[in-house]
N, C-alpha and C positions, 0 to 999 in steps of 0.2 A: 448515476448523477443524481435523479430525483427520486433517490429510494425514501421510502416511507420510514418515518420513526414507528418504534412500537406501540405509540398510542393510536397513530392514526391507521395502522395496520388492525388494530381491534375495533373493525367496523359491526356497527350494528346491526341486527339482523335485516334483513332485504324481504320485500315482498308485497310490503303493503305500499298503496300510493302514497306518494309524500308530496305536501302543499306546498306552494311556495313560499308561506308563512305558515307557521305552527309551534311546536314546543322545541326546546334546545336539541332534544333526540332526532327530531325531525329535519332540522336543519342541518346536524352535524352529519346524519345520514346522506341527505344528499350533498354536501359539499364532498364528502370523501367518496362517494360514487363517481361525482367529474374528475377528482383527483385521480381516482385509479382507471379513470378511460384515458386520462393524457398522459398517465405515467408507462401503460401500455403502447402508447402511440411511436414508432421509432422515427418520426419526422415533426415533432411538435414543436410549433412555433411559440412566441410569446405572446402572439394573440391566442392561442390556444389556452393559456394559463388564466387570461384576464376573468373567466366565469369560476375558475378554481377559486383565486383570490378572491374573488367579490362575495362567493358562498361563506368562506369561512369569516370574511368581514362582516356580513349580514347576522351571523350569529353572534359575534363577538358586541355588534350593535347593540342586540337585543338580550343579550344575557352576559354582559362584561365580566361577572363575577360566578356565573354557571360553572357546572362541573367540568364542560368542555372548553372553557375558555383558553386554560393554559395550553391544552392540547393543540386548540386553534392557532394560539400564538407561536409555539413552537415550529408547526407545519409552515405557518409563514415564514417565519425567520429563515427555517431551511432553503423554502424557496426562494427567497431573494437573495440569499447569500450564492444559491447556485445559479440566480442570473448575474450576479455583480462577479463569480469567476468565470462564466460563460461568456457575457458582453460588456466586462468592465464598465458598468454605467454607478459612478458614486452613489448617486441618490438609493440604488437598491443595497450597497452596503451600508449606507446610514439607518434605512429603514427595517434592515434584519436586525441591527445593534439594539435601535430602539425598542424593537417588539421583544427582543432577548430582556431588554431591561426591565420592560413591563411585567414580563412574566416573572420574574426572579423577583420582581419587588412586591408585585400583588398577589402571586400564588407560589412563593417561594417554599412549600411544604407541597407541591403538588408532585405526582411521579415525573412529571416532563419536566421539571427542575433540574435532575440531573444531565440529562440531555442537552439542555439548555446551557448548563455552566461549561458542558465540553465545547459547544459551539462558539459561546462566548469567547473563551480562551483562544480559540482560530480566529474570530472576526476583531476581536477587540482585546489582545492579550492584556494591555494595561490600564483596561477597562477600571474606572473608580469603584465599582460596585467588587471588585477583588479585595481593595484594600477596607471597604467597609465589611466584608465576610469575614475577612481575618485568614491569615496562611493556618495549614494544616501543621501540626506539631508533630516529628517521627521520635515518638519515646522510647524505641528500641527496637532491637532485631536479634533473633536467636534462628540457630541452626540445629535440627534434629534429625540426624542420620540413623534411618531404620535399617540399615545394612550398606555393603559394600557401594550398592548399585541404586539406594535411594534415598532422598533427604525431602526433610521440608523446610524451608524456611519462612518465618512468621515475621511480618512486618506491622509493628504496633503504632497506632498514630492514634491522636487524640476529637478525631473526626475523621469520617468519612471524605475522599478527594479522588482526584481522578489520576489518571497515570497511561503512558505511554509505553509498550514493551519493544525490546528487540534483542540482536544477539552481535557481536563479533567474533570472527572465526578465529580459529588459534593462527599464530603468525609470529616473527620474529619479536614482538614486542611483550607478547603473552599468550597463555593459553585460551581457548573456548572460556568466552564469557556470554553473560546474559546480564539485560540491565533493565530496570522501570526507572523511567523519568514519571517522578512524581510530583503532579501540577499542584503552584502554589503551597508550597512547604517548607518549614524549616527544619533543623536538627535540634530536638531538645539536649539539656545539658547529659541525659542518659544515654543517647544513641551514640555507640561507639562501634567498631568493626571489630568483628568475629571472625574466629578460624574454629575449624573441625578436623582433626586428625582422621576421621571416619566419613565415609560415603563420598558422592561425586562432587560435592560443593567444599571446595579447599577454603575460601574466605569471601566473606561479605563486607564491603567498603562504602563508602559516600564520596560522590563528588558535586560539582557544580556543571549543569547542562543548561544553556540559554535561562538561566534563572530559575532551574527548576533542580530539585535535588534528585541526583541521579545514584540509584541504588545497584552498585556491581557486584555480581554474583563470579568469581573466579571460578572455574571449575577444572578437575582434574581427570576430565573424561573426552575425548575425543568427539562423541557423538551424544546427545541429549535429546531428550523429549521433556518439556516444561509445560506444567498447566498453573494458570494463573487465576486464584480465585478471591474475589475481595466478599469479606463477610464484615459488613458493619465499616468500624473504625479501624478492622482488621485487614491485611491483606496476605496470603499464604500463596508461597511459589513450590510447588512439588516438581521436584527434579529426578530424572530416572535417567538410567544408561540405556541408550538405545543401540543396538545391536547394527553394525554395518552390513549391508546388503551383503548377500553371498554372490560376489562378483569375483572373474578372474581378470586380472590385468594383463595385457597384451602392448608389445611395442605399438606404438601409435606408425601408422602410414602417413606419408605427406598429407599436409593439407591441401586439398583442390577446390572444394565447394564452398563459398562462406554466403550466409542468408542475411542480408541487410534488411531490418524493420525501421520505415519510418513510422514514428508516433503519430496515432490519431488518424485523420483523414476524413473528408467529406464531412455529414452531419456533426462528427466527433471533433470539433476545431480544437479540443485542448486547452490548454491555460493562454491567457491573454495577457499581454504584458502591459504593466502599470503605465508607463508616458507615451509608448507609441503605438499603443494597441497590437502589437504583433501578436501573430496569432500561431502557436504553436505548430499545428499540423503543415504550416509553410515552411519554417526555417527548419522542422525535422525533415522533410521531404526533400530541401536543397543540401542537407547535410549529408544524407543517405545517397542522393546522387553523385554528390563529388566523392563519399567515399567508396562507391563503388567504382568509380573512374579509378581512382587511387590503387585500388586493388587488381582493378583489370593491367592497370600500368605493371604491376609487378609479377604479373602471370596466374593470379586468381581466376578460378569461373565463380561471378558473383550472381545471385538471383535476389532482387528486390520483392518484399511483400507487397507493397504498392510502388508504382513508377507515376500516378498523378494524383490528383485530389478524388480521393473514392473513397467509400467506409470498407473498412476490411475488420470484422470482427476477431477480438483475441483469441479466441478458439480457431479461427481459419488461419491466423498469423505462423501459429505453432503446425498447425496441419500442414501448412506451405513448406514450412521447414524441415520436416518429416519426410513430405512425399520428395522431395527434391535431394532428399540424401544428405543434406548438408554437415559441414564438417565442424562448422561454429555460426553460433547464432548471435547476432549482435542489434539491441533493440536501441535506436538513438530518440532523445526526448529533450525536452527544454523544462528544466523546473520551475516551482512556482513555491513561494515561503510567504504566510503574513507578515514577517519582519522586512521590511524594504533594504535593511541591511546586510541580508545573507547573501552571499556570492560564491561562485565556483563551481566544481564539478565533483559529483558523485558517481560512483559506480557500485552497481546491486549485481547480488546473486540471490540464488532463490533460498528463500529460510524454511527449511525441512522441520526445523521444531516448532514452529507456529500450530497451534491448535490447531486452526482451520485448514492446514494442507491437506490433510486427508482427505476432509470435504470437498475440497475444490476439484482434487484427482477423482473423485467419486464420481461427482459431478458431470466431469469430462467423458469418464468411461462409460456410464450405465447408459447412455443413450439420450435421445432427443426428449424435450419437456412438450407435454400438450398443453393448451393452453390454460387450464385448471391448477397447472401445476404441478400434474401426476404423471409420474414417468411411463413409458411404455415396459411393462414388467418390473420384476423387484430381482435387486442381487443377492444373489443366496449364496451360500457357501457351497463350491464347486461349479456354480453358474459361470456361463464365459465371462458375465460380465466384473464378476469377481475375480476371475484369473485376469483378465483386462487390466483392472485397478493394480494386481499385483505386478504386471508386469511393465506398467506405465511407472508405477511407483519406484522399481528397481532402475529402471532407464533412468529416469530423472536423478535419483540420487548416485548412480553410478557417474555421473560427469560434474558433481558439484565440486570436487578438487580441482578439477580441470577449469572448471568456470570461474574459481577464485583468482587461478593463476594469470589467465589472460585478464580478468577485469582488473587486477592490480596493473599489468601491463599498461593495458588503455588508460589508467587513471593517472600514473606516474606519466607516460608520455605527452597527456596533454596539460598537465602542471609544468612538466619542466620542458615542454617545445612551446609552448604558447607565453610564458610569462616574460619571457626575454623580449618579446616583441610588443605584447599588450599590457603590459604592466602586471603586478602580480594575480595570477589565477589562484585565488584559494583552493587547496584540495580537501575535502573532507573524508577520504579513505573508500576503500571498499566496505561496503555495508549488505544486510542481508534483509528481504522484505519479500512478503508474499505477493509479488506481481503475477497476476494470472496468466500474463503472456509467456512468462516461463516455465510454467507447470506443463509437464507432458513433453519438453522437450529432449531426445534422444541423442543431444549432441552438449558439450559445453556452451552455454547461453549466459550473456551477459545484459543488462540494462543500463546504458548511461544517462545520465543526467548531465547535459553538457553544461549549462550554465542557467541561472536564473532568470526570468521575464519578469519577475517581481521587483530586482533591482534595476535601476535605469543604468548604470554602467555595463551591467551584464546584456540587457536588453539591446542596447546599441550595438555591442559586441557581436552579438547573437544576428542582429539584422548585415554586418558587414561580410561582403565575400571574403574579404581575406581573413576573416575569424573562422567563418567555414570552411574553407580550406584548409585552416592550420587544426582544426578540429579533424576532418579526413585525414589528412598527412598524419596526425599522431596515432589515429587507430590504425590506419595502414603500416606504421612502422611498428606497434604495437603486437600486429597480426604476424609480421614478419619475424621479428624476436621469439615469438611463441611458438611458430612453425619449426622455427631453427632449433628449440630447446632438446637436447639430446636425451634427458629424463623425460618428455611427455610420453604418457600412456594413454592408452581406451581401455578404460572398465567397461569389459563386456558381461552385460547382465544376462540370466538365465533366458532360454526362451520357451515358449509353450510346447509342451510336449505333444508328441502328434498324437492326434486321433482325440484330440481334446473337444468337447462339443460346446459352442458357444452360440 
């Protein structure tokens, strides 16, 4: 939550004593040193952050146009936006936006400006600065198939801008799709859909999504590796076919044990409701307990990753699921969106095509981290950690198709079951994302964003016992329906060869 920007991480060399007042570099070093110390604290309070903020403000007061001024403004805006998300104080929201505007007005050519635009798009999506800056124009798109299994899509714009990427699994409505939501963009007169008869990308088309231009790549392959790289005003998307994991499918046995994960907890409060200041960790625990009760009534064994207000790390939640030999893993959350109008339910499965997936699996499997960030040993080809990486990856991939099935059942049951009783509950479908809590699970795993705490209607619903019970009933019905499917299979990933050293 308190992650530093790249500019802040680039801390000046330490070693010499730093005076209370001095050069800009000395003030910067002192501020970052305090910042890092609080980031490292697992139980930091708002009071712990006051000296950090004072340090950056001292630098800005003495050197308002100095080389580090933009970095200081960006870090202050990041902290205050995090304060707003955690404690819901509108003064933090206003202050964060004001600092971003100052940075983008006074230091618009600084390296920190790109991150500032990204954060402003989240904190104040309709900010007047965007109109003043003007929209990026998409001038065209091309597909260059370099073979049957690889292709490069090139998106040409008239200026750099930001984007968000995602994917939609193949279903009854269409093939596997990869998309880029290009922020603050318009289609130029020469931008038109293109098709290719060769390679993994069949077509590239355009659409609108929440005011952004959505660039959609329709693929003709079942599994893909996608790498997106910006090059100034050009964005390239490299798509290659990814071989499915070597695994054999066997008829699934009965579903007996289900792991229910109540999102957040303890010092991690999660999202905070806009109107009633509802804490996500409270409503997720309530819904998790109710879901467990409903499933037990139907004869299932249920384990909760937490049954009270305690902090459980994301890694430990997955570890609990695997240790308890769960047949299903369901993580329950409440959503939050910068738009107050956004409502409804979304269900997520793990996005294996994300560039960062392998990195996250590797971090889980390569052992604990020392305080200075160095791991105990290095993963080498043939080493135990490298083997663990392969097996963890295969175990996760083996379950992704079944995860999509149960995710769709849960999504549809919530929308269909609750709408007649609570008014329309919008459904945003099954999505893919790189949620850490789903990485490494050895069973079908889904994350359910039940409703939006950022929307007044949804927040009121989430506070209601009747709505919480309705969510629990819907999840239980979906699990029963999934358990009864005759075509349900369990793909079995390869196991470690005997005698391997790790």
